[in-house]
Every structure is written in structure tokens, then in C-alpha cells.
C-alpha positions in Angstrom: 0.0 0.0 0.0 1.5 3.3 -1.1 -0.6 5.5 1.0 -3.0 5.2 3.9 -6.5 6.7 4.0 -6.7 10.1 5.8 -9.4 9.5 8.4 -10.8 12.1 10.8 -9.3 11.8 14.3 -12.8 11.6 15.9 -13.7 8.6 13.7 -10.5 6.8 14.6 -11.3 7.6 18.3 -14.8 6.0 18.0 -13.3 3.0 16.2 -11.0 2.5 19.2 -13.9 2.9 21.6 -15.8 0.1 19.8 -12.8 -2.1 19.4 -12.0 -2.0 23.1 -15.6 -1.9 24.4 -15.1 1.5 26.1 -17.8 3.4 24.2 -19.2 4.8 27.4 -16.0 6.9 27.7 -16.3 8.3 24.1 -18.0 11.5 25.1 -15.3 12.3 27.7 -12.6 13.0 25.1 -13.4 15.4 22.2 -10.7 15.4 19.5 -12.3 17.6 16.9 -12.6 16.8 13.2 -9.1 17.4 11.9 -7.3 14.7 9.9 -4.5 12.7 11.4 -1.2 12.2 9.5 0.4 9.7 11.9 -1.1 7.5 14.6 1.2 8.7 17.3 -0.2 12.3 17.1 -3.6 10.7 17.5 -2.5 8.7 20.6 -0.8 11.7 22.1 -4.0 13.8 21.8 -6.1 11.0 23.5 -3.4 10.6 26.2 -3.3 14.4 26.9 -7.1 14.5 27.4 -7.3 11.1 29.2 -4.4 11.8 31.7 -5.8 15.2 32.4 -9.0 13.6 33.5 -7.2 11.2 35.7 -5.1 13.9 37.3 -8.3 15.9 38.1 -10.2 13.0 39.7 -7.0 11.7 41.4 -4.7 8.8 40.7 -5.8 5.3 41.6 -4.0 4.0 44.7 -3.6 0.6 46.2 -1.9 -0.7 49.3 1.6 -1.9 48.4 3.8 -3.9 50.8 7.1 -2.2 51.6 10.2 -3.6 53.2 12.3 -0.5 54.1 14.8 0.7 56.6 13.3 3.4 58.8 14.0 5.1 62.1 10.3 5.0 63.1 8.5 1.8 63.8 6.0 1.0 61.1 4.2 -2.3 60.6 6.3 -5.3 61.5 10.0 -5.4 62.2 11.9 -7.6 59.8 14.5 -9.0 62.2 16.6 -11.0 59.7 16.9 -8.1 57.2 17.7 -5.7 60.0 20.5 -7.9 61.2 21.9 -8.3 57.7 21.8 -4.5 57.1 23.1 -3.9 60.7 20.5 -1.1 60.9 20.3 -1.3 64.7 23.8 0.2 64.8 22.4 3.3 63.1 19.4 3.6 65.3 17.0 2.2 62.6 15.3 -1.0 61.6 13.9 -2.7 58.5 10.2 -2.8 58.7 7.4 -4.5 56.6 4.3 -2.3 56.2 1.5 -1.5 53.8 1.6 1.9 52.0 -1.3 3.5 50.2 0.5 4.4 47.1 -0.2 5.7 43.5 3.0 3.9 42.3 0.9 1.0 40.9 1.0 -0.8 37.6 -1.7 1.3 35.9 0.0 4.6 36.6 3.4 3.1 35.8 2.2 2.0 32.4 0.8 5.4 31.6 4.0 7.1 32.7 6.1 4.7 30.5 3.8 5.3 27.6 4.1 9.1 27.9 7.9 8.7 27.8 7.5 6.6 24.6 5.3 9.1 22.9 7.7 11.9 23.8 10.5 10.1 22.0 8.5 9.8 18.7 10.3 11.8 16.0 6.9 12.3 14.3 5.2 13.8 17.3 4.1 17.5 16.9 6.1 19.9 19.0 3.0 21.3 20.7 1.8 17.8 21.7 5.3 16.9 23.0 5.4 20.0 25.2 1.9 19.2 26.6 3.1 15.6 27.4 6.2 17.0 29.1 4.0 19.1 31.4 1.8 16.2 32.2 4.8 14.0 33.0 5.6 16.2 36.0 2.5 14.8 37.8 4.0 11.3 37.5 7.4 12.2 39.2 6.6 9.9 42.1 5.7 7.1 39.9 8.3 4.6 38.6 8.7 3.5 35.0 7.9 -0.1 34.1 8.9 -2.5 31.5 6.0 -3.2 29.1 5.3 -6.8 28.2 2.5 -9.1 27.1 2.5 -10.6 30.6 2.1 -7.2 32.2 -1.0 -6.3 30.2 -2.6 -9.7 30.6 -2.2 -9.4 34.4 -4.3 -6.3 34.6 -7.9 -6.5 36.0 -10.5 -3.8 35.7 -13.4 -2.8 38.0 -15.7 0.2 38.4 -13.0 2.1 40.3 -10.3 1.8 37.6 -12.3 1.3 34.4 -11.6 4.9 33.3 -8.0 3.7 32.8 -9.0 1.1 30.2 -8.8 3.3 27.1 -5.3 4.7 27.9 -4.0 1.2 28.9 -5.3 -0.3 25.7 -3.6 2.5 23.7 -0.4 1.7 25.7 -0.7 -2.0 24.7 -1.3 -1.1 21.0 1.8 1.2 21.0 3.8 -1.6 22.6 2.6 -4.1 19.9 3.4 -1.6 17.2 6.9 -0.8 18.3 10.2 -2.5 17.5 12.2 -2.3 20.7 16.0 -2.4 20.8 16.7 -3.5 24.4 20.4 -3.2 24.1 20.4 0.5 23.5 17.0 1.2 25.2 15.7 2.9 22.1 12.4 2.6 20.3 12.0 2.4 16.5 8.6 3.7 15.5 6.9 1.6 12.9 4.3 2.5 10.3 1.0 1.8 12.0 -0.9 1.0 8.8 1.8 -0.9 7.0 2.3 -3.1 10.0 -1.3 -4.2 10.0 -2.3 -2.4 13.2 -5.1 -0.4 11.5 -6.3 -3.6 9.8 -6.7 -5.2 13.2 -8.4 -2.2 14.6 -10.8 -2.1 11.6 -11.7 -5.7 12.0 -12.3 -5.5 15.8 -14.3 -2.3 15.4 -16.7 -3.8 12.9 -17.2 -6.9 15.0 -17.9 -5.0 18.2 -20.1 -2.5 16.4 -22.5 -5.3 15.3 -22.3 -6.9 18.7 -23.4 -3.7 20.3 -26.1 -2.5 17.8 -27.8 -5.7 16.6 -30.6 -7.2 18.8 -29.0 -10.3 20.3 -32.5 -12.0 20.5 -32.5 -12.0 16.7 -28.8 -11.9 15.7 -25.9 -14.0 16.7 -22.7 -12.1 16.1 -19.4 -14.0 16.5 -16.1 -14.9 14.9 -15.8 -18.7 14.7 -13.4 -20.9 12.9 -14.9 -22.7 9.9 -14.0 -26.4 9.4 -13.1 -27.7 6.0 -16.1 -29.6 4.4 -14.1 -32.7 3.5 -15.6 -35.5 1.4 -14.2 -38.0 3.8 -12.3 -38.2 7.1 -8.5 -37.8 6.9 -5.7 -38.3 9.4 -5.0 -35.5 11.8 -1.4 -35.1 10.5 -2.8 -34.3 7.1 -5.7 -32.2 8.4 -3.1 -30.0 10.2 -1.6 -29.1 6.8 -4.8 -27.3 5.7 -4.9 -23.5 6.4 -7.2 -22.3 9.2 -10.4 -20.6 8.1 -10.6 -18.0 10.9 -13.5 -15.6 10.2 -13.5 -11.9 11.0 -17.3 -11.5 11.6 -20.2 -13.9 11.2 -23.8 -12.6 11.6 -26.7 -15.1 11.8 -30.3 -14.0 11.7 -32.2 -16.5 13.9 -35.6 -15.6 12.5 -34.7 -15.5 8.8 -32.2 -18.4 9.1 -29.5 -16.4 7.2 -25.8 -16.1 7.7 -23.4 -13.4 6.5 -19.7 -14.0 6.7 -17.8 -10.7 6.6 -14.1 -10.5 5.9 -12.7 -7.0 6.6 -9.9 -5.8 4.4 -8.0 -2.6 5.2 -6.4 -1.3 2.0 -6.0 2.2 0.6 -7.0 0.9 -2.8 -10.1 -1.3 -2.9 -9.6 -2.5 -6.4 -6.3 -3.2 -8.2 -5.1 -3.5 -11.8 -2.4 -5.7 -13.2 0.4 -5.4 -15.8 -1.9 -6.6 -18.7 -4.8 -4.2 -18.2 -5.8 -0.9 -16.5 -9.2 -2.3 -15.6 -9.4 -2.5 -11.8 -10.7 -5.7 -10.2 -11.3 -7.3 -6.8 -8.2 -8.9 -5.5 -8.2 -12.6 -6.5 -7.0 -13.9 -3.2 -9.7 -12.0 -1.3 -12.5 -13.5 -3.5 -11.2 -17.0 -3.2 -10.9 -16.7 0.6 -14.4 -15.5 1.2 -15.8 -18.0 -1.2 -14.0 -20.8 0.7 -15.6 -19.6 3.9 -19.1 -19.6 2.5 -18.7 -22.9 0.7 -17.4 -24.7 3.8 -19.7 -23.2 6.3 -22.0 -25.8 7.9 -24.8 -23.3 8.5 -28.1 -24.9 7.4 -29.8 -21.7 6.2 -29.1 -19.2 3.4 -25.4 -18.1 3.3 -23.5 -15.3 1.7 -20.1 -13.7 2.0 -19.0 -10.1 2.1 -15.7 -8.4 1.5 -15.8 -5.1 3.5 -13.2 -2.5 2.5 -12.7 1.1 3.8 -12.9 3.8 1.2 -12.4 7.6 1.0 -13.5 8.4 -2.5 -15.6 5.7 -4.3 -18.3 3.5 -2.8 -18.7 -0.1 -4.2 -21.8 -2.2 -3.9 -21.1 -5.3 -6.1 -22.8 -8.7 -5.8 -21.4 -11.8 -7.5 -23.6 -14.9 -7.6 -21.1 -17.7 -7.6 -21.9 -21.4 -7.1 -25.4 -20.7 -5.9 -24.1 -18.2 -3.2 -23.9 -14.5 -3.3 -20.4 -12.9 -2.7 -20.5 -9.2 -2.1 -17.8 -6.5 -2.3 -18.8 -3.5 -0.2 -17.1 -0.4 1.1 -17.4 1.8 4.2 -16.5 5.5 3.9 -14.5 6.2 7.1 -14.2 9.9 6.1 -17.9 10.4 6.5 -19.8 11.8 9.5 -20.0 9.1 12.2 -23.8 8.9 12.0 -23.4 8.1 8.3 -20.9 5.4 9.1 -23.3 3.9 11.6 -26.2 4.0 9.1 -24.1 2.3 6.4 -23.0 -0.5 8.6 -26.5 -1.2 9.7 -27.9 -1.0 6.2 -25.4 -3.7 5.1 -27.1 -6.2 7.5 -30.6 -5.2 8.3 
């Protein structure tokens, strides 16, 4: 892809809210309607507003166990550590005690992410200066090493759920960075080229339908489809077949219909080849969605849909192939959000 679609910041923000199931927070951060030119400026804008809200309402704090040398008795004396440190000779002792502290994982992740954003060479100077001012409020909070294990260890409740959006952005930044541990430097990757926008687009569409379609009528999920083999084969050969992992499957329980949607995030919906200037649907995409529909064991009426984002030209093509309809549709992410909502619902209802 030579270029990426220019999408209004506010639309990207709403996509993030749907993708991470934090839509209730969407009205708390207003980002305007300007276009974004790199994803780190977008994240910085959200971080500036989000951390400002956290600072105003107060940092989350938890009781943390400390084991520290002190001249004042606190908690329980750690005799063995006191003897090792020979602290009694200096009129102090090592004590174990609980401290109500803001130096917790959630705040440490946010501080670390602020430091990462500040280092981005693509970050606007004004945004960088605002992040530097915000970082002052985190002076008593330690940095932390980001890892998959760290993010998976986090648990949310009603007292800390307002952190979820910022932490999810932190995880996305972590996933989208190439880290050189040896020199403690970050190499900032292209968000779109490295498939991060493609993943966001897929998750946004899935959760949009989960939220807006009546679950008493529609079943929205993303199952794996098994190959419809003519006869049973050995597991060792079955493992050689590629997985058919769907993006979105929507089943209407009343009408007994199934729509299998495959989201494709490309700047150009159609492509031409060396032999002709006529633009066509990508061959691999068409084969993939047809394989999904052909192998689905759903007993009702089935169809497949390739859903591309677009900025300029809408496409609504239907291809009847092998008794099944395969559709190529587009979603204009540059439109007003209510128009995006209406378009997505019109594709299904």
C-alpha cells in the first residue's frame, strides 16, 4: 500500500472505543474533526485528554507492601533483614508495612507510555510540550517494562475502568513498536503498513455489530470454519490445511440467514495488473471469502461479504457464484459518524 486513508481523528477515536468496548468513555474526550497524519499524534491527543481527566479526579491508589529501613517503627520489624543491614547500629530497623500508594501498575504503564510518545520523532512539538508538562505529575511514579504478561495481568473494575482506554492504547503502542533492548531505544513503525489499522478495523466492525444488533435476533461471533471434506482424513494431514478464521459472522435466527464478513484494510479497494488498466477485486480475497461460505455448515441461506474502507468511491457489487452471493462493499471512514453507523446497519438489516 503506497498511502493510507486520511481518516478524521474523531472517527478513529470512535473505532478505538468500539474495538475496546469503552464506548461509554467516548464523550469524555473530544478530539475535533481534523485529519491525522500519523497514529502517534492521535494517541498523544487522546493521552493528553485522558491523563488530564485522571489527574483531576485523582490517581488510583492501592496498598503496596514495603520492606524498608526506617528510624520510626512501622508495621512489623523484619529482624533478619535488620541484622543483615546492621541497621540497629544506626538507630534504625527494617520494617514491613503497607503503604497506600499511587505507584501502581496502571499509573506506571501510563508514565512509561508518555515517555515513549515523547520520543517519537513524528510527534508534533505542541503535543510533545503538553506531554512533558503532564509527566511532572508522574514524578513519584516509577517506569515499568512493558510486556504481554504485564498487560494480561491487569484487572478492571468500576473504580479503575476509566484507565482502560489509555492502557489499551499503551498496549497497542507496545505491539506496534520494535524495541532495541540493548540501547534502550524505540524504533517507531508504520501503524498502517504493520497491520495495526487492519486489526483495529476488524475488531471495530465486530464489536459494532455486537453492540447494535438485537441479540435476541442476531448471533454475532467470529468462529473458525472447518473444511467440508468429502471423507475423514488423518490429523497429521488435516493440520496441513490452512485455518479458516473468520472476522465477523452474523446469523439471523428468524430468517435463518448467515453473513460471513471479511474486513480488508487497504488504501485501494480495487487493483489493476500489468496486462490491463481495468481495476478488479483482489483474486486472493475473492477465493478466501468463497471458501468460507462454501465450507460453512450453517443450514440456512449463506452469503459472503468483503468489506473495504474507502475515502473516494463506494462499491456495492454482488457476485452470484456457485449458488451463493459474494458481495464487495465499502465503508467510507471519512464520512460523518452517523453516516458510518447507518451504512454498517444497512449492510445487515
